[in-house]
Structure formats: structure tokens, C-alpha cells
GULOTI-796787 format. One record per residue: residue in three letters; x, y, z of N, C-alpha, C in turn; residue number from 1. Coordinates in nm, 4 decimals. Example, Ala and Ser with C-alpha at 12.3 -4.5 7.8 and 13.67 -1.06 7.14 Angstrom:
% residues 2
+-----+----------+----------+----------+----------+----------+----------+----------+----------+----------+-----+
|   r |     n_xx |     n_yy |     n_zz |    ca_xx |    ca_yy |    ca_zz |     c_xx |     c_yy |     c_zz |   k |
+-----+----------+----------+----------+----------+----------+----------+----------+----------+----------+-----+
| Ala |   1.3190 |  -0.5690 |   0.7800 |   1.2300 |  -0.4500 |   0.7800 |   1.3200 |  -0.3300 |   0.7800 |   1 |
| Ser |   1.2850 |  -0.2250 |   0.7080 |   1.3670 |  -0.1060 |   0.7140 |   1.2900 |   0.0030 |   0.7870 |   2 |
+-----+----------+----------+----------+----------+----------+----------+----------+----------+----------+-----+
//
This chain:
% residues 118
+-----+----------+----------+----------+----------+----------+----------+----------+----------+----------+-----+
|   r |     n_xx |     n_yy |     n_zz |    ca_xx |    ca_yy |    ca_zz |     c_xx |     c_yy |     c_zz |   k |
+-----+----------+----------+----------+----------+----------+----------+----------+----------+----------+-----+
| Unk |   0.0854 |  -0.1166 |   0.0000 |   0.0000 |   0.0000 |   0.0000 |   0.0895 |   0.1221 |   0.0000 |   1 |
| Unk |   0.0569 |   0.2197 |  -0.0826 |   0.1401 |   0.3387 |  -0.0860 |   0.0966 |   0.4352 |   0.0223 |   2 |
| Unk |   0.1944 |   0.5016 |   0.0816 |   0.1632 |   0.6051 |   0.1785 |   0.1985 |   0.7378 |   0.1151 |   3 |
| Unk |   0.1121 |   0.8338 |   0.1342 |   0.1366 |   0.9648 |   0.0769 |   0.0856 |   1.0685 |   0.1744 |   4 |
| Unk |   0.1705 |   1.1616 |   0.2098 |   0.1267 |   1.2654 |   0.3014 |   0.1594 |   1.4017 |   0.2438 |   5 |
| Unk |   0.0712 |   1.4941 |   0.2642 |   0.0909 |   1.6305 |   0.2195 |   0.0597 |   1.7208 |   0.3366 |   6 |
| Unk |   0.1497 |   1.8110 |   0.3673 |   0.1211 |   1.9079 |   0.4711 |   0.1682 |   2.0424 |   0.4223 |   7 |
| Unk |   0.1178 |   2.1460 |   0.4824 |   0.1578 |   2.2788 |   0.4393 |   0.1984 |   2.3628 |   0.5578 |   8 |
| Unk |   0.2884 |   2.4542 |   0.5328 |   0.3204 |   2.5562 |   0.6311 |   0.3451 |   2.6853 |   0.5547 |   9 |
| Unk |   0.3061 |   2.7938 |   0.6148 |   0.3197 |   2.9223 |   0.5485 |   0.4660 |   2.9648 |   0.5514 |  10 |
| Unk |   0.5093 |   3.0207 |   0.4404 |   0.6456 |   3.0715 |   0.4329 |   0.6450 |   3.2016 |   0.3539 |  11 |
| Unk |   0.7403 |   3.2905 |   0.3807 |   0.7472 |   3.4180 |   0.3087 |   0.7692 |   3.3962 |   0.1596 |  12 |
| Unk |   0.7131 |   3.4877 |   0.0807 |   0.7151 |   3.4738 |  -0.0647 |   0.7191 |   3.6127 |  -0.1277 |  13 |
| Unk |   0.8078 |   3.6320 |  -0.2241 |   0.8107 |   3.7586 |  -0.2976 |   0.7861 |   3.7404 |  -0.4472 |  14 |
| Unk |   0.7819 |   3.6165 |  -0.4926 |   0.7461 |   3.5913 |  -0.6315 |   0.8554 |   3.6157 |  -0.7329 |  15 |
| Unk |   0.9783 |   3.5924 |  -0.6938 |   1.0886 |   3.6036 |  -0.7894 |   1.1865 |   3.4895 |  -0.7639 |  16 |
| Unk |   1.2270 |   3.4247 |  -0.8710 |   1.3304 |   3.3211 |  -0.8649 |   1.4593 |   3.3848 |  -0.9141 |  17 |
| Unk |   1.5684 |   3.3568 |  -0.8445 |   1.6966 |   3.4155 |  -0.8832 |   1.7971 |   3.3065 |  -0.9153 |  18 |
| Unk |   1.8941 |   3.3456 |  -0.9936 |   2.0105 |   3.2600 |  -1.0150 |   2.1323 |   3.3462 |  -0.9882 |  19 |
| Unk |   2.2362 |   3.2834 |  -0.9425 |   2.3589 |   3.3545 |  -0.9110 |   2.4568 |   3.3296 |  -1.0227 |  20 |
| Unk |   2.5060 |   3.4362 |  -1.0819 |   2.6010 |   3.4216 |  -1.1919 |   2.7425 |   3.4262 |  -1.1372 |  21 |
| Unk |   2.8231 |   3.3328 |  -1.1797 |   2.9621 |   3.3334 |  -1.1350 |   3.0380 |   3.4471 |  -1.2037 |  22 |
| Unk |   2.9925 |   3.4857 |  -1.3223 |   3.0535 |   3.5978 |  -1.3935 |   2.9953 |   3.7272 |  -1.3358 |  23 |
| Unk |   3.0727 |   3.7963 |  -1.2582 |   3.0251 |   3.9193 |  -1.1971 |   2.9659 |   3.8982 |  -1.0589 |  24 |
| Unk |   2.9390 |   3.7735 |  -1.0216 |   2.8883 |   3.7427 |  -0.8890 |   2.7626 |   3.8184 |  -0.8516 |  25 |
| Unk |   2.6563 |   3.7985 |  -0.9276 |   2.5329 |   3.8733 |  -0.9046 |   2.4108 |   3.7829 |  -0.9026 |  26 |
| Unk |   2.3117 |   3.8245 |  -0.8239 |   2.1820 |   3.7573 |  -0.8234 |   2.0962 |   3.8196 |  -0.9323 |  27 |
| Unk |   2.0528 |   3.7379 |  -1.0247 |   1.9730 |   3.7864 |  -1.1367 |   1.8336 |   3.7259 |  -1.1293 |  28 |
| Unk |   1.7324 |   3.8100 |  -1.1452 |   1.5948 |   3.7613 |  -1.1482 |   1.5733 |   3.6904 |  -1.2809 |  29 |
| Unk |   1.5480 |   3.5590 |  -1.2755 |   1.5243 |   3.4886 |  -1.4009 |   1.3777 |   3.4526 |  -1.4188 |  30 |
| Unk |   1.2990 |   3.4595 |  -1.3118 |   1.1553 |   3.4364 |  -1.3264 |   1.0816 |   3.5225 |  -1.2242 |  31 |
| Unk |   0.9912 |   3.6064 |  -1.2746 |   0.9074 |   3.6896 |  -1.1890 |   0.7653 |   3.6375 |  -1.2037 |  32 |
| Unk |   0.7071 |   3.5943 |  -1.0924 |   0.5735 |   3.5350 |  -1.0953 |   0.4681 |   3.6429 |  -1.1187 |  33 |
| Unk |   0.3852 |   3.6271 |  -1.2229 |   0.2804 |   3.7258 |  -1.2513 |   0.1880 |   3.7448 |  -1.1308 |  34 |
| Unk |   0.1655 |   3.8697 |  -1.0941 |   0.0772 |   3.9017 |  -0.9827 |   0.1413 |   3.8895 |  -0.8458 |  35 |
| Unk |   0.2662 |   3.8438 |  -0.8404 |   0.3361 |   3.8305 |  -0.7128 |   0.3860 |   3.9652 |  -0.6636 |  36 |
| Unk |   0.4346 |   3.9703 |  -0.5402 |   0.4825 |   4.0968 |  -0.4841 |   0.5896 |   4.1660 |  -0.5686 |  37 |
| Unk |   0.6856 |   4.0915 |  -0.6214 |   0.7911 |   4.1514 |  -0.7030 |   0.7340 |   4.2090 |  -0.8327 |  38 |
| Unk |   0.6435 |   4.1368 |  -0.8935 |   0.5785 |   4.1833 |  -1.0162 |   0.5014 |   4.3132 |  -0.9910 |  39 |
| Unk |   0.4328 |   4.3185 |  -0.8790 |   0.3510 |   4.4367 |  -0.8458 |   0.4331 |   4.5635 |  -0.8299 |  40 |
| Unk |   0.5606 |   4.5512 |  -0.7923 |   0.6445 |   4.6706 |  -0.7757 |   0.7367 |   4.6939 |  -0.8952 |  41 |
| Unk |   0.7226 |   4.6112 |  -0.9994 |   0.7948 |   4.6364 |  -1.1235 |   0.9245 |   4.5629 |  -1.1445 |  42 |
| Unk |   0.9548 |   4.4604 |  -1.0664 |   1.0754 |   4.3810 |  -1.0901 |   1.0573 |   4.3065 |  -1.2217 |  43 |
| Unk |   1.1608 |   4.3087 |  -1.3037 |   1.1563 |   4.2425 |  -1.4345 |   1.2596 |   4.1310 |  -1.4416 |  44 |
| Unk |   1.2311 |   4.0325 |  -1.5238 |   1.3296 |   3.9277 |  -1.5486 |   1.4547 |   3.9928 |  -1.6062 |  45 |
| Unk |   1.5698 |   3.9541 |  -1.5540 |   1.6967 |   4.0117 |  -1.5971 |   1.7481 |   4.1201 |  -1.5036 |  46 |
| Unk |   1.6631 |   4.1699 |  -1.4140 |   1.7092 |   4.2673 |  -1.3149 |   1.8133 |   4.2022 |  -1.2250 |  47 |
| Unk |   1.9111 |   4.2809 |  -1.1837 |   2.0122 |   4.2340 |  -1.0901 |   1.9696 |   4.2799 |  -0.9512 |  48 |
| Unk |   1.9553 |   4.1854 |  -0.8604 |   1.9157 |   4.2161 |  -0.7235 |   2.0427 |   4.2403 |  -0.6430 |  49 |
| Unk |   2.0573 |   4.3628 |  -0.5938 |   2.1816 |   4.4050 |  -0.5299 |   2.1752 |   4.3921 |  -0.3782 |  50 |
| Unk |   2.0654 |   4.4420 |  -0.3170 |   2.0530 |   4.4382 |  -0.1713 |   1.9102 |   4.4090 |  -0.1286 |  51 |
| Unk |   1.8985 |   4.3471 |  -0.0112 |   1.7701 |   4.3193 |   0.0533 |   1.7758 |   4.3833 |   0.1904 |  52 |
| Unk |   1.6978 |   4.4867 |   0.2122 |   1.7016 |   4.5617 |   0.3389 |   1.8439 |   4.5992 |   0.3781 |  53 |
| Unk |   1.9224 |   4.6432 |   0.2797 |   2.0587 |   4.6887 |   0.3052 |   2.1634 |   4.5795 |   0.3085 |  54 |
| Unk |   2.1228 |   4.4546 |   0.3008 |   2.2185 |   4.3431 |   0.3026 |   2.2551 |   4.3061 |   0.1591 |  55 |
| Unk |   2.3861 |   4.2981 |   0.1315 |   2.4322 |   4.2611 |  -0.0020 |   2.3883 |   4.1201 |  -0.0372 |  56 |
| Unk |   2.3359 |   4.1045 |  -0.1564 |   2.2942 |   3.9726 |  -0.2055 |   2.4109 |   3.9138 |  -0.2837 |  57 |
| Unk |   2.5009 |   3.8478 |  -0.2105 |   2.6233 |   3.7968 |  -0.2707 |   2.6161 |   3.6493 |  -0.3092 |  58 |
| Unk |   2.4970 |   3.5897 |  -0.2905 |   2.4772 |   3.4500 |  -0.3322 |   2.3272 |   3.4214 |  -0.3357 |  59 |
| Unk |   2.2925 |   3.3148 |  -0.4018 |   2.1520 |   3.2749 |  -0.4035 |   2.1064 |   3.2368 |  -0.2631 |  60 |
| Unk |   2.1961 |   3.1736 |  -0.1869 |   2.1638 |   3.1342 |  -0.0507 |   2.1317 |   3.2565 |   0.0352 |  61 |
| Unk |   2.2067 |   3.3646 |   0.0153 |   2.1794 |   3.4876 |   0.0898 |   2.0408 |   3.5393 |   0.0564 |  62 |
| Unk |   2.0057 |   3.5384 |  -0.0721 |   1.8717 |   3.5819 |  -0.1133 |   1.7657 |   3.4935 |  -0.0483 |  63 |
| Unk |   1.7827 |   3.3612 |  -0.0568 |   1.6859 |   3.2679 |   0.0015 |   1.6706 |   3.2898 |   0.1517 |  64 |
| Unk |   1.7830 |   3.3140 |   0.2214 |   1.7777 |   3.3382 |   0.3656 |   1.7051 |   3.4691 |   0.3965 |  65 |
| Unk |   1.7304 |   3.5717 |   0.3177 |   1.6640 |   3.7004 |   0.3388 |   1.5134 |   3.6851 |   0.3244 |  66 |
| Unk |   1.4702 |   3.6133 |   0.2216 |   1.3261 |   3.5914 |   0.2026 |   1.2711 |   3.5105 |   0.3191 |  67 |
| Unk |   1.3369 |   3.4012 |   0.3532 |   1.2890 |   3.3121 |   0.4582 |   1.2788 |   3.3818 |   0.5938 |  68 |
| Unk |   1.3663 |   3.4782 |   0.6194 |   1.3677 |   3.5480 |   0.7476 |   1.2796 |   3.6721 |   0.7491 |  69 |
| Unk |   1.2086 |   3.6975 |   0.6415 |   1.1230 |   3.8156 |   0.6330 |   0.9883 |   3.7893 |   0.6984 |  70 |
| Unk |   0.9285 |   3.8967 |   0.7457 |   0.7983 |   3.8861 |   0.8108 |   0.6873 |   3.9040 |   0.7075 |  71 |
| Unk |   0.5973 |   3.8077 |   0.7040 |   0.4858 |   3.8122 |   0.6101 |   0.4006 |   3.9355 |   0.6394 |  72 |
| Unk |   0.3671 |   4.0093 |   0.5317 |   0.2846 |   4.1289 |   0.5454 |   0.3631 |   4.2577 |   0.5615 |  73 |
| Unk |   0.4944 |   4.2471 |   0.5744 |   0.5795 |   4.3653 |   0.5903 |   0.6506 |   4.3984 |   0.4595 |  74 |
| Unk |   0.6782 |   4.5260 |   0.4399 |   0.7539 |   4.5701 |   0.3226 |   0.9026 |   4.5481 |   0.3451 |  75 |
| Unk |   0.9726 |   4.5216 |   0.2365 |   1.1182 |   4.5115 |   0.2395 |   1.1733 |   4.6060 |   0.1334 |  76 |
| Unk |   1.2964 |   4.6463 |   0.1522 |   1.3621 |   4.7332 |   0.0551 |   1.4519 |   4.6469 |  -0.0314 |  77 |
| Unk |   1.4245 |   4.6487 |  -0.1605 |   1.5003 |   4.5684 |  -0.2557 |   1.5676 |   4.6627 |  -0.3544 |  78 |
| Unk |   1.7023 |   4.6633 |  -0.3530 |   1.7792 |   4.7475 |  -0.4446 |   1.8112 |   4.6690 |  -0.5696 |  79 |
| Unk |   1.7856 |   4.7298 |  -0.6845 |   1.8023 |   4.6642 |  -0.8135 |   1.8950 |   4.7432 |  -0.9046 |  80 |
| Unk |   1.9463 |   4.6730 |  -1.0032 |   2.0243 |   4.7350 |  -1.1090 |   1.9645 |   4.6883 |  -1.2407 |  81 |
| Unk |   1.9245 |   4.7855 |  -1.3235 |   1.8662 |   4.7538 |  -1.4541 |   1.9231 |   4.8502 |  -1.5568 |  82 |
| Unk |   1.9817 |   4.7956 |  -1.6605 |   2.0390 |   4.8773 |  -1.7683 |   2.1320 |   4.9858 |  -1.7150 |  83 |
| Unk |   2.2110 |   4.9501 |  -1.6138 |   2.3081 |   5.0440 |  -1.5582 |   2.2511 |   5.1447 |  -1.4599 |  84 |
| Unk |   2.1226 |   5.1392 |  -1.4318 |   2.0585 |   5.2334 |  -1.3399 |   2.0181 |   5.1620 |  -1.2115 |  85 |
| Unk |   2.0526 |   5.2255 |  -1.0977 |   2.0144 |   5.1721 |  -0.9675 |   1.8793 |   5.2287 |  -0.9279 |  86 |
| Unk |   1.7953 |   5.1456 |  -0.8701 |   1.6702 |   5.1927 |  -0.8122 |   1.6251 |   5.0969 |  -0.7042 |  87 |
| Unk |   1.5289 |   5.1430 |  -0.6260 |   1.4818 |   5.0677 |  -0.5107 |   1.3317 |   5.0470 |  -0.5212 |  88 |
| Unk |   1.2870 |   4.9277 |  -0.4856 |   1.1438 |   4.8959 |  -0.4802 |   1.1141 |   4.8412 |  -0.3414 |  89 |
| Unk |   0.9871 |   4.8458 |  -0.3034 |   0.9490 |   4.7975 |  -0.1702 |   0.8311 |   4.7010 |  -0.1801 |  90 |
| Unk |   0.8597 |   4.5759 |  -0.2160 |   0.7512 |   4.4775 |  -0.2202 |   0.7049 |   4.4408 |  -0.0794 |  91 |
| Unk |   0.5792 |   4.4039 |  -0.0678 |   0.5244 |   4.3537 |   0.0575 |   0.5364 |   4.2013 |   0.0532 |  92 |
| Unk |   0.6022 |   4.1463 |   0.1523 |   0.6231 |   4.0019 |   0.1578 |   0.4880 |   3.9332 |   0.1766 |  93 |
| Unk |   0.4601 |   3.8428 |   0.0883 |   0.3367 |   3.7654 |   0.0931 |   0.3694 |   3.6288 |   0.1519 |  94 |
| Unk |   0.2751 |   3.5375 |   0.1427 |   0.3033 |   3.4021 |   0.1902 |   0.2554 |   3.3016 |   0.0884 |  95 |
| Unk |   0.3152 |   3.1876 |   0.0963 |   0.2742 |   3.0755 |   0.0145 |   0.2779 |   2.9525 |   0.1030 |  96 |
| Unk |   0.2181 |   2.8483 |   0.0572 |   0.2170 |   2.7249 |   0.1348 |   0.3158 |   2.6287 |   0.0720 |  97 |
| Unk |   0.4070 |   2.5804 |   0.1519 |   0.5018 |   2.4797 |   0.1038 |   0.4363 |   2.3444 |   0.1224 |  98 |
| Unk |   0.4332 |   2.2700 |   0.0179 |   0.3772 |   2.1356 |   0.0255 |   0.4891 |   2.0359 |   0.0053 |  99 |
| Unk |   0.4881 |   1.9395 |   0.0904 |   0.5879 |   1.8331 |   0.0780 |   0.5130 |   1.7028 |   0.0586 | 100 |
| Unk |   0.5535 |   1.6326 |  -0.0403 |   0.4901 |   1.5048 |  -0.0685 |   0.5941 |   1.3966 |  -0.0472 | 101 |
| Unk |   0.5590 |   1.2997 |   0.0348 |   0.6490 |   1.1865 |   0.0534 |   0.5763 |   1.0619 |   0.0082 | 102 |
| Unk |   0.6475 |   0.9816 |  -0.0594 |   0.5874 |   0.8588 |  -0.1120 |   0.6645 |   0.7397 |  -0.0597 | 103 |
| Unk |   0.5906 |   0.6445 |  -0.0078 |   0.6520 |   0.5200 |   0.0362 |   0.6533 |   0.4211 |  -0.0789 | 104 |
| Unk |   0.7110 |   0.3076 |  -0.0539 |   0.7106 |   0.2028 |  -0.1546 |   0.5707 |   0.1471 |  -0.1682 | 105 |
| Unk |   0.5345 |   0.1139 |  -0.2848 |   0.4018 |   0.0602 |  -0.3092 |   0.4103 |  -0.0903 |  -0.3268 | 106 |
| Unk |   0.3332 |  -0.1583 |  -0.2497 |   0.3293 |  -0.3028 |  -0.2613 |   0.2162 |  -0.3379 |  -0.3569 | 107 |
| Unk |   0.2503 |  -0.4111 |  -0.4592 |   0.1501 |  -0.4503 |  -0.5571 |   0.1071 |  -0.5927 |  -0.5267 | 108 |
| Unk |  -0.0223 |  -0.6084 |  -0.5131 |  -0.0756 |  -0.7424 |  -0.4857 |  -0.1479 |  -0.7927 |  -0.6093 | 109 |
| Unk |  -0.1379 |  -0.9190 |  -0.6280 |  -0.2076 |  -0.9784 |  -0.7413 |  -0.3568 |  -0.9820 |  -0.7112 | 110 |
| Unk |  -0.4378 |  -1.0040 |  -0.8135 |  -0.5827 |  -1.0092 |  -0.7937 |  -0.6227 |  -1.1229 |  -0.7012 | 111 |
| Unk |  -0.5481 |  -1.2353 |  -0.7021 |  -0.5828 |  -1.3458 |  -0.6128 |  -0.5556 |  -1.3102 |  -0.4670 | 112 |
| Unk |  -0.4490 |  -1.2354 |  -0.4403 |  -0.4220 |  -1.1927 |  -0.3039 |  -0.5307 |  -1.0975 |  -0.2541 | 113 |
| Unk |  -0.5784 |  -1.0110 |  -0.3414 |  -0.6819 |  -0.9164 |  -0.2997 |  -0.8118 |  -0.9850 |  -0.2618 | 114 |
| Unk |  -0.8389 |  -1.0978 |  -0.3236 |  -0.9620 |  -1.1688 |  -0.2897 |  -0.9580 |  -1.2261 |  -0.1501 | 115 |
| Unk |  -0.8416 |  -1.2687 |  -0.1059 |  -0.8316 |  -1.3364 |   0.0231 |  -0.7815 |  -1.2463 |   0.1355 | 116 |
| Unk |  -0.7217 |  -1.1337 |   0.1012 |  -0.6701 |  -1.0405 |   0.2021 |  -0.7326 |  -0.9031 |   0.1833 | 117 |
| Unk |  -0.7792 |  -0.8469 |   0.2881 |  -0.8387 |  -0.7121 |   0.2752 |  -0.7340 |  -0.6067 |   0.2456 | 118 |
+-----+----------+----------+----------+----------+----------+----------+----------+----------+----------+-----+
//
């Protein structure tokens, strides 16, 4: 019998996925979720994320930690670089539900076993 469990917990969310480029060492927005907090304040794919509340974003892990440690419902200051111009936006941290699915091994029974065993 397969076991499957799904649970959720709220976590901070700004609606932008970043990648860290080894060339230049920068966090680059590669996906901005439509309607998400980052989208609402004008973050575009390709923007370079420089700072989060004054903290330098020197790795993807730093960005992930900054998001994870943010308070849901509060604004954050996000410094960006686009086409050589620096500017600042203040998205409101939203929340999303993290779902984890775990699957156990599935035991397959033949039709004859099912007749005799519940």
C-alpha cells in the first residue's frame, strides 16, 4: 500500500526566482511570478538584485535566507540594477504554502491476493 502525506506551512514569498552568476557574482531575477509581490512593484526578469534591506545579495543562498527570514505582510527594501541604473522597490512580503509530498514504496498485490486479504 502506498503512503502519501501532504502538509503545508506558510512561508514568506516575494514571487521572484533568482540565479547567481559566477561571472560578476550577481543575483539575477530569471523568473518573476505574474501578480506576485515583485511583479507588483515592477521587478523584471533580468534585473540584478543588489541588496535586501541593506544586506548585499552575494549569493543565491543569501537571497533565500533574506526571504525566509522576512515577516509576512511587511515591506522590504530591494535594491536593483537595470540597464546600468540603480533603483529601489518595496515589495510587501506575501506568503505561500510549502507542500511536501512523501511517497513510500508501493506493494503490488495480485488479484488473487486481494480476494483473500483485505
